LUMTI-411878 format. One record per residue (C-alpha): x, y, z; residue number from 1; residue in one letter. Coordinates in nm, 4 decimals, always signed. Last residue first. Layout:
N
<node xx="X" yy="Y" zz="Z" seq="NUM" type="a"/>
...
END
This chain:
340
<node xx="-1.8977" yy="+1.5815" zz="+2.5343" seq="340" type="g"/>
<node xx="-1.8807" yy="+1.8850" zz="+2.7595" seq="339" type="f"/>
<node xx="-2.1177" yy="+2.0805" zz="+2.5346" seq="338" type="l"/>
<node xx="-2.3800" yy="+1.8106" zz="+2.5945" seq="337" type="s"/>
<node xx="-2.4455" yy="+1.9260" zz="+2.9529" seq="336" type="y"/>
<node xx="-2.5196" yy="+2.2800" zz="+2.8338" seq="335" type="i"/>
<node xx="-2.7506" yy="+2.1500" zz="+2.5619" seq="334" type="t"/>
<node xx="-2.9439" yy="+1.9300" zz="+2.8049" seq="333" type="e"/>
<node xx="-2.9911" yy="+2.2290" zz="+3.0345" seq="332" type="l"/>
<node xx="-3.1371" yy="+2.4361" zz="+2.7517" seq="331" type="e"/>
<node xx="-3.3494" yy="+2.1438" zz="+2.6259" seq="330" type="h"/>
<node xx="-3.5148" yy="+2.1113" zz="+2.9662" seq="329" type="l"/>
<node xx="-3.6204" yy="+2.4759" zz="+2.9482" seq="328" type="d"/>
<node xx="-3.5085" yy="+2.6748" zz="+3.2471" seq="327" type="y"/>
<node xx="-3.7172" yy="+2.9015" zz="+3.4715" seq="326" type="k"/>
<node xx="-3.8949" yy="+2.6079" zz="+3.6362" seq="325" type="n"/>
<node xx="-3.5568" yy="+2.4852" zz="+3.7583" seq="324" type="l"/>
<node xx="-3.5222" yy="+2.7967" zz="+3.9738" seq="323" type="i"/>
<node xx="-3.8396" yy="+2.7591" zz="+4.1778" seq="322" type="g"/>
<node xx="-3.7926" yy="+2.3828" zz="+4.1876" seq="321" type="p"/>
<node xx="-3.4428" yy="+2.3980" zz="+4.3442" seq="320" type="e"/>
<node xx="-3.1791" yy="+2.1373" zz="+4.2664" seq="319" type="l"/>
<node xx="-2.8658" yy="+2.3549" zz="+4.2606" seq="318" type="h"/>
<node xx="-2.6003" yy="+2.4203" zz="+4.1557" seq="317" type="y"/>
<node xx="-2.5579" yy="+2.2180" zz="+3.8372" seq="316" type="f"/>
<node xx="-2.2820" yy="+1.9597" zz="+3.8392" seq="315" type="i"/>
<node xx="-2.0761" yy="+1.8289" zz="+3.5461" seq="314" type="i"/>
<node xx="-1.8758" yy="+1.5259" zz="+3.6610" seq="313" type="v"/>
<node xx="-1.5626" yy="+1.4789" zz="+3.4562" seq="312" type="p"/>
<node xx="-1.4604" yy="+1.1679" zz="+3.2602" seq="311" type="a"/>
<node xx="-1.0809" yy="+1.1885" zz="+3.2572" seq="310" type="h"/>
<node xx="-0.8066" yy="+1.3269" zz="+3.0334" seq="309" type="a"/>
<node xx="-0.8545" yy="+1.6927" zz="+3.1224" seq="308" type="q"/>
<node xx="-1.1112" yy="+1.9125" zz="+2.9580" seq="307" type="r"/>
<node xx="-0.9667" yy="+2.2511" zz="+2.8679" seq="306" type="q"/>
<node xx="-1.1851" yy="+2.3279" zz="+2.5654" seq="305" type="q"/>
<node xx="-1.4841" yy="+2.2044" zz="+2.7653" seq="304" type="s"/>
<node xx="-1.4385" yy="+2.4893" zz="+3.0131" seq="303" type="l"/>
<node xx="-1.4682" yy="+2.7626" zz="+2.7521" seq="302" type="q"/>
<node xx="-1.7665" yy="+2.5937" zz="+2.5866" seq="301" type="k"/>
<node xx="-1.9396" yy="+2.5563" zz="+2.9232" seq="300" type="a"/>
<node xx="-1.8870" yy="+2.9257" zz="+2.9981" seq="299" type="a"/>
<node xx="-2.0464" yy="+3.0246" zz="+2.6683" seq="298" type="k"/>
<node xx="-2.3381" yy="+2.7889" zz="+2.7248" seq="297" type="r"/>
<node xx="-2.3895" yy="+2.9215" zz="+3.0778" seq="296" type="l"/>
<node xx="-2.3989" yy="+3.2776" zz="+2.9442" seq="295" type="v"/>
<node xx="-2.6617" yy="+3.1854" zz="+2.6845" seq="294" type="d"/>
<node xx="-2.8637" yy="+2.9965" zz="+2.9482" seq="293" type="p"/>
<node xx="-2.8787" yy="+3.2953" zz="+3.1866" seq="292" type="r"/>
<node xx="-2.7435" yy="+3.2469" zz="+3.5366" seq="291" type="s"/>
<node xx="-2.8693" yy="+3.5471" zz="+3.7311" seq="290" type="d"/>
<node xx="-2.7795" yy="+3.8778" zz="+3.8923" seq="289" type="e"/>
<node xx="-3.0379" yy="+4.1546" zz="+3.9203" seq="288" type="r"/>
<node xx="-2.8628" yy="+4.4631" zz="+4.0566" seq="287" type="r"/>
<node xx="-3.1099" yy="+4.6698" zz="+4.2557" seq="286" type="i"/>
<node xx="-3.0135" yy="+5.0339" zz="+4.3014" seq="285" type="v"/>
<node xx="-3.1422" yy="+5.2731" zz="+4.5651" seq="284" type="d"/>
<node xx="-3.1924" yy="+5.6265" zz="+4.4307" seq="283" type="g"/>
<node xx="-3.5427" yy="+5.6629" zz="+4.5675" seq="282" type="p"/>
<node xx="-3.5840" yy="+5.4467" zz="+4.8792" seq="281" type="h"/>
<node xx="-3.6587" yy="+5.0773" zz="+4.9298" seq="280" type="l"/>
<node xx="-3.7725" yy="+4.9035" zz="+5.2490" seq="279" type="r"/>
<node xx="-3.7461" yy="+4.5246" zz="+5.2333" seq="278" type="v"/>
<node xx="-4.0287" yy="+4.3417" zz="+5.4123" seq="277" type="n"/>
<node xx="-4.1178" yy="+4.1527" zz="+5.0931" seq="276" type="s"/>
<node xx="-4.1392" yy="+4.4788" zz="+4.8999" seq="275" type="i"/>
<node xx="-4.1656" yy="+4.8176" zz="+5.0722" seq="274" type="a"/>
<node xx="-4.1809" yy="+5.1390" zz="+4.8718" seq="273" type="t"/>
<node xx="-4.0359" yy="+5.4873" zz="+4.8483" seq="272" type="d"/>
<node xx="-4.0064" yy="+5.5977" zz="+4.4873" seq="271" type="k"/>
<node xx="-3.7956" yy="+5.5618" zz="+4.1721" seq="270" type="m"/>
<node xx="-3.5670" yy="+5.2687" zz="+4.2574" seq="269" type="v"/>
<node xx="-3.2895" yy="+5.2242" zz="+4.0011" seq="268" type="t"/>
<node xx="-3.2520" yy="+4.8951" zz="+3.8145" seq="267" type="y"/>
<node xx="-2.9181" yy="+4.7389" zz="+3.7195" seq="266" type="s"/>
<node xx="-2.8200" yy="+4.4301" zz="+3.5200" seq="265" type="f"/>
<node xx="-2.7636" yy="+4.5654" zz="+3.1683" seq="264" type="d"/>
<node xx="-2.7934" yy="+4.9189" zz="+3.2988" seq="263" type="g"/>
<node xx="-3.0335" yy="+5.1804" zz="+3.4379" seq="262" type="s"/>
<node xx="-3.3748" yy="+5.0153" zz="+3.4083" seq="261" type="k"/>
<node xx="-3.6164" yy="+5.2308" zz="+3.6039" seq="260" type="r"/>
<node xx="-3.7992" yy="+5.0731" zz="+3.8960" seq="259" type="f"/>
<node xx="-4.1137" yy="+5.1510" zz="+4.0961" seq="258" type="i"/>
<node xx="-4.3938" yy="+5.2303" zz="+3.8491" seq="257" type="r"/>
<node xx="-4.1927" yy="+5.0571" zz="+3.5774" seq="256" type="e"/>
<node xx="-4.2556" yy="+4.7165" zz="+3.7360" seq="255" type="d"/>
<node xx="-4.0059" yy="+4.4969" zz="+3.5529" seq="254" type="a"/>
<node xx="-3.7793" yy="+4.4994" zz="+3.8601" seq="253" type="v"/>
<node xx="-4.0335" yy="+4.3013" zz="+4.0595" seq="252" type="p"/>
<node xx="-3.7757" yy="+4.1991" zz="+4.3265" seq="251" type="m"/>
<node xx="-3.7638" yy="+3.8229" zz="+4.3490" seq="250" type="n"/>
<node xx="-3.4818" yy="+3.7983" zz="+4.5983" seq="249" type="r"/>
<node xx="-3.2848" yy="+4.0247" zz="+4.8306" seq="248" type="t"/>
<node xx="-2.9183" yy="+4.0473" zz="+4.9189" seq="247" type="l"/>
<node xx="-2.7635" yy="+4.3217" zz="+5.1310" seq="246" type="g"/>
<node xx="-2.6833" yy="+4.6917" zz="+5.1547" seq="245" type="a"/>
<node xx="-2.3670" yy="+4.7268" zz="+4.9418" seq="244" type="y"/>
<node xx="-2.2728" yy="+5.0944" zz="+4.9244" seq="243" type="q"/>
<node xx="-2.3242" yy="+5.3442" zz="+4.6421" seq="242" type="g"/>
<node xx="-2.5772" yy="+5.5469" zz="+4.8355" seq="241" type="k"/>
<node xx="-2.7803" yy="+5.2293" zz="+4.8859" seq="240" type="r"/>
<node xx="-2.7024" yy="+4.9131" zz="+4.6927" seq="239" type="f"/>
<node xx="-2.9229" yy="+4.6023" zz="+4.6924" seq="238" type="l"/>
<node xx="-2.8142" yy="+4.2824" zz="+4.5187" seq="237" type="v"/>
<node xx="-3.0945" yy="+4.0714" zz="+4.3710" seq="236" type="d"/>
<node xx="-3.0470" yy="+3.6970" zz="+4.3442" seq="235" type="w"/>
<node xx="-3.0222" yy="+3.4171" zz="+4.0898" seq="234" type="e"/>
<node xx="-2.9540" yy="+3.0472" zz="+4.0734" seq="233" type="f"/>
<node xx="-2.8557" yy="+2.7691" zz="+3.8368" seq="232" type="l"/>
<node xx="-2.4790" yy="+2.7914" zz="+3.8617" seq="231" type="p"/>
<node xx="-2.2160" yy="+2.5657" zz="+3.7022" seq="230" type="l"/>
<node xx="-1.9989" yy="+2.3086" zz="+3.8820" seq="229" type="a"/>
<node xx="-1.7080" yy="+2.1394" zz="+3.7024" seq="228" type="f"/>
<node xx="-1.5026" yy="+1.8277" zz="+3.7824" seq="227" type="d"/>
<node xx="-1.1262" yy="+1.8579" zz="+3.8008" seq="226" type="l"/>
<node xx="-0.8552" yy="+1.5913" zz="+3.7980" seq="225" type="p"/>
<node xx="-0.5756" yy="+1.7227" zz="+4.0185" seq="224" type="l"/>
<node xx="-0.2363" yy="+1.8643" zz="+3.9129" seq="223" type="p"/>
<node xx="-0.3833" yy="+2.1713" zz="+3.7357" seq="222" type="y"/>
<node xx="-0.2172" yy="+2.1988" zz="+3.3938" seq="221" type="q"/>
<node xx="-0.5316" yy="+2.1330" zz="+3.1920" seq="220" type="i"/>
<node xx="-0.7235" yy="+2.3801" zz="+3.4079" seq="219" type="i"/>
<node xx="-0.4557" yy="+2.6490" zz="+3.3799" seq="218" type="r"/>
<node xx="-0.4404" yy="+2.6169" zz="+3.0008" seq="217" type="n"/>
<node xx="-0.3401" yy="+2.9819" zz="+2.9488" seq="216" type="n"/>
<node xx="-0.6863" yy="+3.0964" zz="+3.0577" seq="215" type="g"/>
<node xx="-0.8606" yy="+2.9733" zz="+3.3736" seq="214" type="t"/>
<node xx="-0.8820" yy="+3.2836" zz="+3.5910" seq="213" type="y"/>
<node xx="-0.9102" yy="+3.5538" zz="+3.3237" seq="212" type="s"/>
<node xx="-1.1318" yy="+3.3254" zz="+3.1161" seq="211" type="q"/>
<node xx="-1.3836" yy="+3.2940" zz="+3.3979" seq="210" type="l"/>
<node xx="-1.3851" yy="+3.6720" zz="+3.4368" seq="209" type="t"/>
<node xx="-1.4622" yy="+3.7089" zz="+3.0659" seq="208" type="e"/>
<node xx="-1.7295" yy="+3.4382" zz="+3.0839" seq="207" type="p"/>
<node xx="-1.9161" yy="+3.6104" zz="+3.3714" seq="206" type="d"/>
<node xx="-2.1006" yy="+3.4168" zz="+3.6378" seq="205" type="i"/>
<node xx="-2.2471" yy="+3.5063" zz="+3.9758" seq="204" type="i"/>
<node xx="-2.0891" yy="+3.8529" zz="+4.0076" seq="203" type="s"/>
<node xx="-2.2938" yy="+3.9983" zz="+3.7223" seq="202" type="n"/>
<node xx="-2.1903" yy="+4.3542" zz="+3.6400" seq="201" type="h"/>
<node xx="-2.3297" yy="+4.7070" zz="+3.6415" seq="200" type="d"/>
<node xx="-2.1435" yy="+4.8693" zz="+3.9267" seq="199" type="g"/>
<node xx="-2.1116" yy="+4.8573" zz="+4.3007" seq="198" type="p"/>
<node xx="-1.8689" yy="+4.6058" zz="+4.4524" seq="197" type="k"/>
<node xx="-2.0269" yy="+4.3910" zz="+4.7221" seq="196" type="r"/>
<node xx="-2.0698" yy="+4.0793" zz="+4.5063" seq="195" type="l"/>
<node xx="-1.7111" yy="+4.0924" zz="+4.3824" seq="194" type="d"/>
<node xx="-1.6973" yy="+3.8507" zz="+4.0917" seq="193" type="g"/>
<node xx="-1.6569" yy="+3.4756" zz="+4.0450" seq="192" type="m"/>
<node xx="-1.9516" yy="+3.3555" zz="+4.2480" seq="191" type="n"/>
<node xx="-1.9725" yy="+3.0720" zz="+3.9937" seq="190" type="y"/>
<node xx="-1.7528" yy="+2.8151" zz="+3.8229" seq="189" type="c"/>
<node xx="-1.6718" yy="+2.6100" zz="+4.1323" seq="188" type="m"/>
<node xx="-1.4017" yy="+2.3663" zz="+4.0201" seq="187" type="l"/>
<node xx="-1.4560" yy="+2.0330" zz="+4.1949" seq="186" type="l"/>
<node xx="-1.1277" yy="+1.8647" zz="+4.2778" seq="185" type="g"/>
<node xx="-0.9971" yy="+1.5101" zz="+4.2672" seq="184" type="k"/>
<node xx="-0.8350" yy="+1.2375" zz="+4.4761" seq="183" type="d"/>
<node xx="-0.7458" yy="+1.4620" zz="+4.7688" seq="182" type="v"/>
<node xx="-0.4305" yy="+1.6156" zz="+4.9179" seq="181" type="p"/>
<node xx="-0.5274" yy="+1.9793" zz="+4.8469" seq="180" type="p"/>
<node xx="-0.3146" yy="+2.1750" zz="+4.5975" seq="179" type="v"/>
<node xx="-0.1450" yy="+2.4868" zz="+4.7298" seq="178" type="g"/>
<node xx="-0.2812" yy="+2.8387" zz="+4.7420" seq="177" type="s"/>
<node xx="+0.0524" yy="+3.0020" zz="+4.6642" seq="176" type="g"/>
<node xx="+0.1503" yy="+2.7937" zz="+4.3629" seq="175" type="g"/>
<node xx="-0.2132" yy="+2.7310" zz="+4.2738" seq="174" type="s"/>
<node xx="-0.2675" yy="+3.0985" zz="+4.1993" seq="173" type="y"/>
<node xx="-0.4953" yy="+3.0634" zz="+3.8960" seq="172" type="k"/>
<node xx="-0.6496" yy="+2.7400" zz="+4.0212" seq="171" type="v"/>
<node xx="-0.7040" yy="+2.8619" zz="+4.3785" seq="170" type="q"/>
<node xx="-0.8449" yy="+3.1877" zz="+4.2400" seq="169" type="h"/>
<node xx="-1.1144" yy="+2.9881" zz="+4.0602" seq="168" type="l"/>
<node xx="-1.2261" yy="+2.8147" zz="+4.3771" seq="167" type="r"/>
<node xx="-1.1638" yy="+2.4425" zz="+4.4284" seq="166" type="i"/>
<node xx="-1.4061" yy="+2.2151" zz="+4.6122" seq="165" type="t"/>
<node xx="-1.2517" yy="+1.9018" zz="+4.7571" seq="164" type="a"/>
<node xx="-1.2928" yy="+1.5384" zz="+4.6598" seq="163" type="s"/>
<node xx="-1.2294" yy="+1.2147" zz="+4.8473" seq="162" type="l"/>
<node xx="-1.3011" yy="+0.8950" zz="+4.6579" seq="161" type="l"/>
<node xx="-1.4233" yy="+0.6051" zz="+4.8684" seq="160" type="r"/>
<node xx="-1.2518" yy="+0.2856" zz="+4.9790" seq="159" type="h"/>
<node xx="-1.2209" yy="+0.4103" zz="+5.3383" seq="158" type="q"/>
<node xx="-1.3920" yy="+0.7396" zz="+5.4172" seq="157" type="f"/>
<node xx="-1.6385" yy="+0.5991" zz="+5.6730" seq="156" type="f"/>
<node xx="-1.3506" yy="+0.4249" zz="+5.8540" seq="155" type="p"/>
<node xx="-1.1519" yy="+0.7454" zz="+5.9196" seq="154" type="e"/>
<node xx="-0.8008" yy="+0.7451" zz="+5.7736" seq="153" type="n"/>
<node xx="-0.8856" yy="+0.9857" zz="+5.4913" seq="152" type="r"/>
<node xx="-1.0023" yy="+1.2298" zz="+5.7590" seq="151" type="i"/>
<node xx="-0.6458" yy="+1.2885" zz="+5.8769" seq="150" type="a"/>
<node xx="-0.5050" yy="+1.3811" zz="+5.5366" seq="149" type="r"/>
<node xx="-0.7884" yy="+1.6265" zz="+5.4753" seq="148" type="l"/>
<node xx="-0.7467" yy="+1.7759" zz="+5.8233" seq="147" type="f"/>
<node xx="-0.3741" yy="+1.8258" zz="+5.7604" seq="146" type="a"/>
<node xx="-0.4699" yy="+2.0049" zz="+5.4357" seq="145" type="f"/>
<node xx="-0.6960" yy="+2.2350" zz="+5.6336" seq="144" type="y"/>
<node xx="-0.4291" yy="+2.3133" zz="+5.8924" seq="143" type="a"/>
<node xx="-0.1629" yy="+2.3792" zz="+5.6301" seq="142" type="d"/>
<node xx="-0.3887" yy="+2.5932" zz="+5.4112" seq="141" type="r"/>
<node xx="-0.5171" yy="+2.8262" zz="+5.6831" seq="140" type="t"/>
<node xx="-0.2751" yy="+3.1170" zz="+5.6234" seq="139" type="s"/>
<node xx="-0.2648" yy="+3.0665" zz="+5.2474" seq="138" type="r"/>
<node xx="-0.6427" yy="+3.0657" zz="+5.2320" seq="137" type="t"/>
<node xx="-0.9077" yy="+2.7924" zz="+5.2441" seq="136" type="w"/>
<node xx="-1.2465" yy="+2.8243" zz="+5.0811" seq="135" type="d"/>
<node xx="-1.3831" yy="+2.4996" zz="+5.2220" seq="134" type="c"/>
<node xx="-1.6081" yy="+2.2296" zz="+5.0771" seq="133" type="d"/>
<node xx="-1.5430" yy="+1.8645" zz="+5.1515" seq="132" type="l"/>
<node xx="-1.6808" yy="+1.5982" zz="+4.9171" seq="131" type="q"/>
<node xx="-1.7361" yy="+1.2285" zz="+4.9767" seq="130" type="i"/>
<node xx="-1.7374" yy="+0.9772" zz="+4.6904" seq="129" type="e"/>
<node xx="-1.8741" yy="+0.6386" zz="+4.5851" seq="128" type="p"/>
<node xx="-2.1791" yy="+0.6463" zz="+4.8154" seq="127" type="i"/>
<node xx="-2.4314" yy="+0.4091" zz="+4.6535" seq="126" type="r"/>
<node xx="-2.2284" yy="+0.1032" zz="+4.7519" seq="125" type="e"/>
<node xx="-2.2795" yy="+0.1872" zz="+5.1191" seq="124" type="p"/>
<node xx="-2.6593" yy="+0.1584" zz="+5.0939" seq="123" type="p"/>
<node xx="-2.7983" yy="+0.4860" zz="+5.2359" seq="122" type="i"/>
<node xx="-2.9723" yy="+0.4462" zz="+5.5707" seq="121" type="n"/>
<node xx="-2.6610" yy="+0.5213" zz="+5.7791" seq="120" type="r"/>
<node xx="-2.5818" yy="+0.8388" zz="+5.5862" seq="119" type="c"/>
<node xx="-2.6518" yy="+1.0805" zz="+5.8725" seq="118" type="l"/>
<node xx="-2.4659" yy="+0.8603" zz="+6.1228" seq="117" type="h"/>
<node xx="-2.1625" yy="+0.8075" zz="+5.8998" seq="116" type="a"/>
<node xx="-2.1471" yy="+1.1806" zz="+5.8320" seq="115" type="l"/>
<node xx="-2.1597" yy="+1.2533" zz="+6.2051" seq="114" type="l"/>
<node xx="-1.8727" yy="+1.0138" zz="+6.2751" seq="113" type="a"/>
<node xx="-1.6607" yy="+1.1446" zz="+5.9875" seq="112" type="a"/>
<node xx="-1.6972" yy="+1.5050" zz="+6.1001" seq="111" type="t"/>
<node xx="-1.6239" yy="+1.4169" zz="+6.4631" seq="110" type="r"/>
<node xx="-1.3054" yy="+1.2274" zz="+6.3779" seq="109" type="r"/>
<node xx="-1.1798" yy="+1.4904" zz="+6.1328" seq="108" type="a"/>
<node xx="-1.2556" yy="+1.7752" zz="+6.3724" seq="107" type="v"/>
<node xx="-1.0472" yy="+1.6015" zz="+6.6378" seq="106" type="g"/>
<node xx="-0.7590" yy="+1.5428" zz="+6.3991" seq="105" type="h"/>
<node xx="-0.7637" yy="+1.9073" zz="+6.2872" seq="104" type="t"/>
<node xx="-0.7766" yy="+2.0355" zz="+6.6453" seq="103" type="l"/>
<node xx="-0.4663" yy="+1.8430" zz="+6.7463" seq="102" type="t"/>
<node xx="-0.2884" yy="+1.9911" zz="+6.4458" seq="101" type="t"/>
<node xx="-0.3731" yy="+2.3460" zz="+6.5619" seq="100" type="d"/>
<node xx="-0.3542" yy="+2.6137" zz="+6.2914" seq="99" type="n"/>
<node xx="-0.5747" yy="+2.8413" zz="+6.5054" seq="98" type="r"/>
<node xx="-0.7196" yy="+2.9880" zz="+6.1845" seq="97" type="r"/>
<node xx="-0.8521" yy="+2.6506" zz="+6.0705" seq="96" type="w"/>
<node xx="-1.2153" yy="+2.6776" zz="+6.1813" seq="95" type="v"/>
<node xx="-1.2329" yy="+3.0305" zz="+6.0405" seq="94" type="e"/>
<node xx="-1.2384" yy="+2.8818" zz="+5.6865" seq="93" type="n"/>
<node xx="-1.5925" yy="+2.7609" zz="+5.7450" seq="92" type="m"/>
<node xx="-1.6390" yy="+2.3966" zz="+5.6528" seq="91" type="i"/>
<node xx="-1.9141" yy="+2.2786" zz="+5.4168" seq="90" type="f"/>
<node xx="-1.9678" yy="+1.9026" zz="+5.4266" seq="89" type="v"/>
<node xx="-2.0901" yy="+1.7162" zz="+5.1179" seq="88" type="v"/>
<node xx="-2.2309" yy="+1.3633" zz="+5.0925" seq="87" type="p"/>
<node xx="-2.2165" yy="+1.2205" zz="+4.7366" seq="86" type="v"/>
<node xx="-2.5182" yy="+1.0027" zz="+4.6590" seq="85" type="i"/>
<node xx="-2.5305" yy="+0.7831" zz="+4.3490" seq="84" type="f"/>
<node xx="-2.8450" yy="+0.8251" zz="+4.1438" seq="83" type="v"/>
<node xx="-3.1300" yy="+0.6139" zz="+4.0040" seq="82" type="s"/>
<node xx="-3.2428" yy="+0.4733" zz="+4.3385" seq="81" type="d"/>
<node xx="-3.3767" yy="+0.8154" zz="+4.4323" seq="80" type="p"/>
<node xx="-3.2909" yy="+0.9269" zz="+4.7879" seq="79" type="f"/>
<node xx="-3.5291" yy="+0.8297" zz="+5.0649" seq="78" type="a"/>
<node xx="-3.7330" yy="+1.1072" zz="+5.2198" seq="77" type="a"/>
<node xx="-3.7292" yy="+1.3422" zz="+5.5200" seq="76" type="r"/>
<node xx="-3.3516" yy="+1.3815" zz="+5.5411" seq="75" type="f"/>
<node xx="-3.2968" yy="+1.6663" zz="+5.7863" seq="74" type="d"/>
<node xx="-2.9630" yy="+1.8294" zz="+5.7223" seq="73" type="s"/>
<node xx="-2.7480" yy="+1.9637" zz="+6.0039" seq="72" type="i"/>
<node xx="-2.7267" yy="+2.3419" zz="+5.9858" seq="71" type="a"/>
<node xx="-2.4442" yy="+2.3436" zz="+6.2422" seq="70" type="v"/>
<node xx="-2.1570" yy="+2.1105" zz="+6.3295" seq="69" type="p"/>
<node xx="-1.9083" yy="+2.2406" zz="+6.5876" seq="68" type="i"/>
<node xx="-1.5539" yy="+2.3728" zz="+6.5859" seq="67" type="a"/>
<node xx="-1.4793" yy="+2.4943" zz="+6.9363" seq="66" type="k"/>
<node xx="-1.2910" yy="+2.7939" zz="+7.0782" seq="65" type="d"/>
<node xx="-1.5897" yy="+3.0257" zz="+7.0634" seq="64" type="g"/>
<node xx="-1.8163" yy="+2.8889" zz="+6.7953" seq="63" type="r"/>
<node xx="-1.6261" yy="+2.8062" zz="+6.4774" seq="62" type="q"/>
<node xx="-1.8441" yy="+2.6497" zz="+6.2103" seq="61" type="d"/>
<node xx="-1.8768" yy="+2.3080" zz="+6.0452" seq="60" type="v"/>
<node xx="-2.1688" yy="+2.2884" zz="+5.8049" seq="59" type="d"/>
<node xx="-2.4020" yy="+1.9943" zz="+5.7504" seq="58" type="f"/>
<node xx="-2.5150" yy="+1.7212" zz="+5.5081" seq="57" type="c"/>
<node xx="-2.4961" yy="+1.8985" zz="+5.1740" seq="56" type="k"/>
<node xx="-2.6065" yy="+1.6465" zz="+4.9111" seq="55" type="v"/>
<node xx="-2.4283" yy="+1.5957" zz="+4.5798" seq="54" type="y"/>
<node xx="-2.6681" yy="+1.3930" zz="+4.3637" seq="53" type="l"/>
<node xx="-2.5150" yy="+1.1723" zz="+4.0971" seq="52" type="r"/>
<node xx="-2.6244" yy="+0.9940" zz="+3.7785" seq="51" type="s"/>
<node xx="-2.8281" yy="+1.2696" zz="+3.6172" seq="50" type="a"/>
<node xx="-3.0149" yy="+1.1366" zz="+3.3139" seq="49" type="a"/>
<node xx="-3.1584" yy="+1.4813" zz="+3.2366" seq="48" type="l"/>
<node xx="-3.5160" yy="+1.3507" zz="+3.2438" seq="47" type="k"/>
<node xx="-3.4486" yy="+1.1418" zz="+3.5549" seq="46" type="q"/>
<node xx="-3.2951" yy="+1.4166" zz="+3.7646" seq="45" type="l"/>
<node xx="-3.5660" yy="+1.6584" zz="+3.6499" seq="44" type="m"/>
<node xx="-3.8379" yy="+1.4093" zz="+3.7469" seq="43" type="a"/>
<node xx="-3.7036" yy="+1.3885" zz="+4.1013" seq="42" type="t"/>
<node xx="-3.7100" yy="+1.7663" zz="+4.1347" seq="41" type="e"/>
<node xx="-4.0572" yy="+1.7939" zz="+3.9831" seq="40" type="g"/>
<node xx="-4.2001" yy="+1.5265" zz="+4.2125" seq="39" type="s"/>
<node xx="-4.0935" yy="+1.7446" zz="+4.5026" seq="38" type="s"/>
<node xx="-3.7964" yy="+1.6527" zz="+4.7129" seq="37" type="p"/>
<node xx="-3.8040" yy="+1.6401" zz="+5.0936" seq="36" type="a"/>
<node xx="-3.4392" yy="+1.6852" zz="+5.1895" seq="35" type="y"/>
<node xx="-3.4311" yy="+1.9618" zz="+5.4472" seq="34" type="r"/>
<node xx="-3.1269" yy="+2.1856" zz="+5.4863" seq="33" type="q"/>
<node xx="-3.1275" yy="+2.2877" zz="+5.1218" seq="32" type="k"/>
<node xx="-2.8124" yy="+2.2514" zz="+4.9138" seq="31" type="w"/>
<node xx="-2.8925" yy="+1.9634" zz="+4.6781" seq="30" type="h"/>
<node xx="-2.6242" yy="+1.9772" zz="+4.4108" seq="29" type="y"/>
<node xx="-2.6942" yy="+1.8265" zz="+4.0713" seq="28" type="f"/>
<node xx="-2.5170" yy="+1.5715" zz="+3.8542" seq="27" type="a"/>
<node xx="-2.4298" yy="+1.4542" zz="+3.5057" seq="26" type="r"/>
<node xx="-2.1302" yy="+1.2292" zz="+3.4409" seq="25" type="h"/>
<node xx="-1.9168" yy="+1.2733" zz="+3.1297" seq="24" type="t"/>
<node xx="-1.7893" yy="+1.0421" zz="+2.8592" seq="23" type="e"/>
<node xx="-1.6535" yy="+1.1864" zz="+2.5400" seq="22" type="r"/>
<node xx="-1.8687" yy="+1.1521" zz="+2.2325" seq="21" type="p"/>
<node xx="-1.6737" yy="+1.0138" zz="+1.9358" seq="20" type="q"/>
<node xx="-1.5876" yy="+1.2787" zz="+1.6788" seq="19" type="q"/>
<node xx="-1.2260" yy="+1.2992" zz="+1.7883" seq="18" type="c"/>
<node xx="-1.1876" yy="+0.9260" zz="+1.7297" seq="17" type="a"/>
<node xx="-1.3322" yy="+0.9589" zz="+1.3787" seq="16" type="l"/>
<node xx="-1.0860" yy="+1.2360" zz="+1.2955" seq="15" type="t"/>
<node xx="-0.7919" yy="+1.0334" zz="+1.4287" seq="14" type="t"/>
<node xx="-0.9026" yy="+0.7295" zz="+1.2290" seq="13" type="l"/>
<node xx="-0.9291" yy="+0.9393" zz="+0.9133" seq="12" type="l"/>
<node xx="-0.5886" yy="+1.0982" zz="+0.9667" seq="11" type="l"/>
<node xx="-0.4297" yy="+0.7572" zz="+1.0154" seq="10" type="a"/>
<node xx="-0.5993" yy="+0.6254" zz="+0.6989" seq="9" type="m"/>
<node xx="-0.4779" yy="+0.9273" zz="+0.5020" seq="8" type="w"/>
<node xx="-0.1202" yy="+0.8720" zz="+0.6171" seq="7" type="i"/>
<node xx="-0.1336" yy="+0.5021" zz="+0.5401" seq="6" type="y"/>
<node xx="-0.2606" yy="+0.5779" zz="+0.1875" seq="5" type="r"/>
<node xx="+0.0265" yy="+0.8262" zz="+0.1393" seq="4" type="h"/>
<node xx="+0.2768" yy="+0.5449" zz="+0.1945" seq="3" type="k"/>
<node xx="+0.1435" yy="+0.3412" zz="-0.0942" seq="2" type="p"/>
<node xx="+0.0000" yy="+0.0000" zz="+0.0000" seq="1" type="m"/>
END
């Protein structure tokens, strides 16, 4: 066979291989304190063929000189048989400020024990992974990483993957932030701007900001396999006299009797009014921040171009009927499909 025929055959096989769909795993976060899903939530998992549900079980907070569990979840219903369950624990960064190795081992034992208790009715084979969520800093890194190493030795964590959430700044500045001693990371692709900074921007998700953190192949080069979490939520940010004044929700910004559109995301209050126990004054500004499908698609395309050589989990945050009703099933399916 002529040499050029071999070359063409190799190119054809390479092209066909690139056209094959790449495996991914679909998932949702459940971040409410009570698990009592509606039929709509369960149906959404099934319609989108989600294979995993990441369930927040409790927070760990610093109270006085003790690290204690708070916001412990109340599981009122059995989890769907169609999904694996990934228990998640959110740990306040303040817990590690004492940088006490004895403390880290104690927190590890108590965290594992409470997780085991909360998950006692879930068949062990349906819990392939446990996730720990903490926005550590350079000053708390050593204590937190010691905690991660300690908790691996607890019985409930044996023979399971251990994952940790990774913020965008921890990818961009991985040299200073360090890389947690876990099996894989979950890159949180939301809350990427300064919520408290006035101005006409969306702090939940912005493709340009995402690119500034992940450009130059930072995801590909990150030394842990990374899964991706994308937002499905919205909120209204209130500013008064140019200063951040808190978060609100479901402000009727389309009501021209009260609000005047003053930017891509901003609405200026025109008269004194009270909405949902929130008092508004003329000149106040509401910044409506959301997770629009077109923005999610753009972010998904950016992330998919840096997919590492593993089958990532793509997680939507979070499973909330009021939010899910605002998305067409096809829109979410399209975003999932962009990863392969």
